[in-house]
C-alpha positions in Angstrom: -121.4 -101.6 34.7 -123.9 -102.8 37.3 -126.7 -100.9 39.0 -127.6 -102.3 42.4 -131.3 -101.7 43.3 -132.1 -101.8 47.0 -135.6 -103.3 46.7 -137.1 -106.5 45.3 -138.8 -107.8 42.1 -142.2 -107.6 43.8 -141.8 -103.9 44.7 -143.4 -102.1 41.7 -141.0 -99.2 41.4 -137.9 -101.3 41.9 -139.0 -103.6 39.0 -140.0 -100.7 36.8 -136.4 -99.2 37.1 -134.8 -102.6 36.7 -136.7 -103.1 33.4 -135.7 -99.7 32.1 -132.0 -100.3 33.0 -131.8 -103.7 31.4 -133.7 -102.4 28.3 -130.7 -100.1 27.7 -128.4 -103.1 27.8 -127.0 -102.5 31.3 -127.0 -104.9 34.2 -129.3 -104.3 37.1 -129.2 -106.5 40.3 -131.6 -106.4 43.2 -130.4 -106.3 46.8 -133.2 -107.6 49.0 -132.3 -106.8 52.6 -134.6 -109.6 53.9 -132.2 -112.2 52.6 -129.2 -111.0 54.6 -127.5 -112.7 56.5 -129.4 -116.0 56.2 -129.1 -116.4 52.4 -127.1 -113.4 51.1 -123.4 -113.4 51.9 -121.1 -110.4 52.1 -117.4 -110.0 52.3 -115.8 -106.6 53.0 -112.0 -106.1 53.0 -110.5 -103.1 54.6 -106.9 -102.2 54.8 -103.8 -101.3 52.7 -103.8 -104.5 50.7 -107.6 -104.7 50.4 -108.2 -105.6 46.8 -110.8 -106.5 45.8 -112.8 -104.5 48.3 -115.3 -107.3 48.7 -118.2 -109.1 47.2 -121.9 -109.8 47.5 -123.1 -113.4 47.0 -126.8 -113.8 46.5 -128.7 -117.0 45.9 -128.7 -118.2 42.3 -126.5 -115.3 41.2 -122.8 -115.0 40.4 -120.7 -113.1 43.0 -120.9 -109.4 42.5 -117.7 -107.5 43.4 -118.1 -104.2 45.1 -115.9 -102.5 42.5 -118.3 -103.6 39.7 -121.2 -101.6 41.2 -121.2 -98.2 39.6 -124.5 -97.0 40.9 -127.1 -97.8 43.6 -130.8 -96.9 43.4 -132.2 -96.9 46.9 -135.8 -97.5 46.3 -137.1 -99.5 49.3 -135.4 -101.1 52.3 -137.4 -104.4 52.5 -136.7 -104.9 56.2 -134.7 -107.5 58.0 -135.6 -111.1 58.7 -134.0 -111.5 62.1 -132.8 -114.9 63.3 -134.9 -116.7 66.0 -132.4 -117.0 68.8 -132.9 -118.3 72.3 -133.2 -115.0 74.2 -134.3 -111.4 73.4 -130.8 -110.2 74.3 -129.2 -112.4 71.6 -131.8 -111.3 69.0 -131.1 -107.7 69.9 -127.4 -108.2 69.5 -127.9 -110.0 66.2 -130.0 -107.1 64.9 -127.3 -104.6 65.9 -124.6 -106.6 64.1 -126.7 -107.1 61.0 -127.6 -103.4 60.8 -124.0 -102.3 61.4 -122.6 -104.6 58.8 -125.3 -103.7 56.2 -124.9 -99.9 56.9 -121.1 -100.2 56.6 -121.4 -102.1 53.3 -123.6 -99.5 51.8 -121.4 -96.6 53.0 -118.2 -98.4 51.7 -119.5 -98.8 48.2 -117.3 -96.6 46.0 -120.1 -95.6 43.6 -122.9 -93.2 42.7 -125.9 -93.2 45.0 -129.5 -92.2 44.2 -129.9 -91.4 47.1 -127.1 -91.9 49.6 -127.7 -93.8 52.9 -127.1 -90.6 54.7 -129.8 -88.8 52.8 -132.2 -91.7 53.2 -131.5 -91.8 56.9 -132.3 -88.1 57.3 -135.8 -88.7 56.0 -136.5 -90.8 59.1 -136.1 -87.6 61.1 -138.8 -85.6 59.3 -139.0 -83.0 62.1 -135.2 -82.3 61.7 -135.7 -82.1 58.0 -138.3 -79.4 58.5 -136.1 -77.6 60.9 -133.2 -77.5 58.4 -135.6 -76.2 55.7 -136.9 -73.5 58.1 -133.3 -72.5 59.1 -132.5 -72.1 55.4 -135.3 -69.6 55.0 -137.8 -71.9 53.3 -141.5 -71.6 54.3 -142.7 -74.7 56.2 -145.9 -75.2 58.3 -145.9 -74.2 61.9 -145.2 -77.5 63.5 -145.4 -79.1 67.0 -143.9 -82.5 67.9 -145.2 -83.4 71.3 -146.5 -85.9 73.8 -147.9 -83.2 76.1 -151.7 -82.9 75.9 -151.7 -79.4 77.3 -149.2 -78.2 74.6 -151.3 -79.9 71.9 -154.4 -78.0 73.2 -152.5 -74.7 73.2 -151.3 -75.3 69.7 -154.8 -76.1 68.5 -156.2 -73.0 70.0 -153.4 -70.8 68.8 -154.1 -71.9 65.2 -157.8 -71.2 65.5 -158.6 -74.9 65.6 -157.2 -75.4 62.1 -154.6 -78.1 62.8 -153.7 -81.5 61.3 -152.0 -84.4 62.9 -149.8 -87.2 61.4 -147.0 -89.5 62.5 -143.6 -88.0 63.4 -141.8 -90.5 61.1 -144.5 -90.9 58.5 -146.2 -94.1 57.2 -149.8 -92.9 57.7 -152.0 -90.2 56.2 -152.7 -86.9 57.8 -156.0 -86.3 59.7 -157.9 -83.2 60.8 -157.5 -82.4 64.5 -161.1 -82.1 65.9 -162.6 -82.1 69.4 -163.5 -85.8 69.1 -159.8 -86.5 68.5 -158.8 -84.3 71.5 -160.6 -86.4 74.1 -158.7 -87.3 77.3 -158.8 -90.9 76.3 -157.2 -90.3 72.9 -154.7 -87.7 74.2 -153.6 -90.3 76.7 -152.1 -92.2 73.7 -149.4 -89.5 73.6 -148.0 -91.3 76.6 -147.2 -94.2 74.3 -145.7 -92.2 71.4 -145.5 -88.5 70.5 -147.2 -87.2 67.4 -146.8 -84.4 64.9 -149.2 -81.4 64.7 -149.2 -78.7 62.0 -151.2 -75.7 61.1 -153.7 -76.5 58.3 -152.4 -75.1 55.1 -155.4 -74.4 52.8 -154.7 -74.6 49.1 -153.7 -76.8 46.2 -151.2 -79.7 46.5 -148.2 -79.6 44.2 -145.8 -82.5 43.9 -142.3 -81.8 42.5 -139.9 -84.4 41.2 -136.4 -83.1 40.8 -133.6 -85.1 39.1 -130.3 -83.3 39.5 -131.3 -79.8 38.3 -134.3 -80.8 36.2 -137.7 -80.1 37.8 -141.1 -81.7 37.0 -144.1 -80.2 38.8 -147.8 -81.0 38.8 -150.9 -79.8 40.7 -152.7 -82.7 42.3 -156.3 -81.5 42.3 -157.5 -83.6 45.2 -160.7 -83.2 47.1 -159.3 -84.7 50.3 -157.1 -83.4 53.1 -154.3 -85.9 52.1 -154.1 -86.3 48.4 -153.1 -90.0 48.8 -156.7 -90.6 49.9 -157.9 -89.5 46.4 -156.1 -91.7 43.8 -158.4 -90.4 41.0 -157.3 -86.8 41.6 -156.3 -85.2 38.3 -152.6 -84.3 38.0 -151.9 -81.2 35.8 -148.4 -80.2 34.8 -147.4 -76.7 36.0 -144.4 -74.4 35.8 -143.1 -73.2 39.2 -142.1 -69.6 39.8 -138.3 -69.2 39.6 -137.9 -68.6 43.3 -139.9 -71.7 44.2 -137.9 -73.8 41.7 -134.7 -72.5 43.3 -136.0 -73.4 46.8 -136.5 -77.0 45.5 -132.9 -77.1 44.4 -131.8 -75.5 47.7 -133.6 -78.3 49.6 -131.8 -80.9 47.5 -128.5 -79.4 48.4 -129.5 -79.0 52.0 -130.5 -82.6 52.4 -127.9 -84.2 50.2 -130.3 -85.3 47.5 -129.7 -85.9 43.8 -133.3 -87.0 43.2 -136.4 -86.3 45.2 -140.1 -85.9 45.4 -141.1 -82.6 47.2 -144.6 -81.9 48.5 -145.7 -78.3 48.4 -149.0 -76.6 49.1 -149.9 -73.3 47.3 -152.3 -71.2 49.3 -155.1 -69.1 47.9 -152.9 -66.1 48.3 -150.2 -67.6 46.2 -147.8 -68.5 48.9 -145.8 -71.8 48.5 -145.4 -73.9 51.7 -143.0 -76.8 51.7 -144.1 -79.9 53.5 -141.4 -82.5 53.0 -138.8 -84.0 50.6 -138.7 -87.7 50.0 -135.4 -89.3 49.0 -137.0 -92.4 47.4 -140.5 -91.4 46.2 -143.0 -93.4 44.2 -143.4 -91.9 40.7 -145.1 -94.2 38.3 -148.7 -92.9 38.7 -147.5 -89.2 38.6 -145.3 -89.9 35.5 -148.2 -91.6 33.6 -150.7 -88.9 34.5 -148.5 -85.9 33.9 -146.6 -87.5 30.9 -143.2 -86.5 32.4 -140.0 -88.5 31.7 -139.1 -88.9 35.3 -138.0 -92.5 35.2 -135.9 -91.9 32.0 -134.1 -89.1 33.8 -133.6 -91.2 36.8 -132.1 -94.0 34.7 -129.9 -91.5 33.0 -128.7 -90.4 36.4 -127.9 -93.9 37.4 -126.1 -94.9 34.2 -124.4 -91.7 33.3 -124.3 -89.6 36.5 
């Protein structure tokens, strides 16, 4: 069997899982999206007589038939290296064709996904993810997505000036909304792109890793607003209340996940507020600090299902 890893050798978590799979005597192959279509070749066959389904041919590797891929670990889409064509229109059309072919290839693979392209794509729309969680009865922060300065001010006042802001899609850390951020000059930036605003949830950060129905939770005892700004924060294993653990599993089902990292904040009154669920989270630091077998369970899932 072959496990295809969407990532690259220089991406730490991709390499970590690659090593663990090969240490068990199984084949693991990277798929670096940056090499397609200039260096990586794909063939997809569709129709009644389509056998084999197709193949992936990467530099310095033997052809990999689609049927031989039993599992895919989606760790990190490395991006696309677009061809330098004569006009912006031609480059845009090339990008459309590359993305469509790549997306179709991924969706046509008849194998086990951790996690599926659909689940990974949903994470791009974090506001929709929050909406689905809220609709399912899971407590999430009061949130505003807006490019309207007046609405932002109203939200800020309604929450007693205890508000954070962060990107709609992610990719940057959260910051505290303060009067010096709410200047007309800075609010004018909303005319370039909307932003996400949330009520400030006071309390302790909890990161949960769930692999199928197994849950590993730890308190991240950070002194910063965003725990990612405090890499030395202690991580202490904890056991979640049964109802909170069930909400984690409900989120997985809701978002089509078989493996995830879920961020929660526990308030001083003991309320658990769910912030987001990541379909391809980093785990090495958490695993090492909390002494949880997250990567072993992830490899079990990839190899055995």
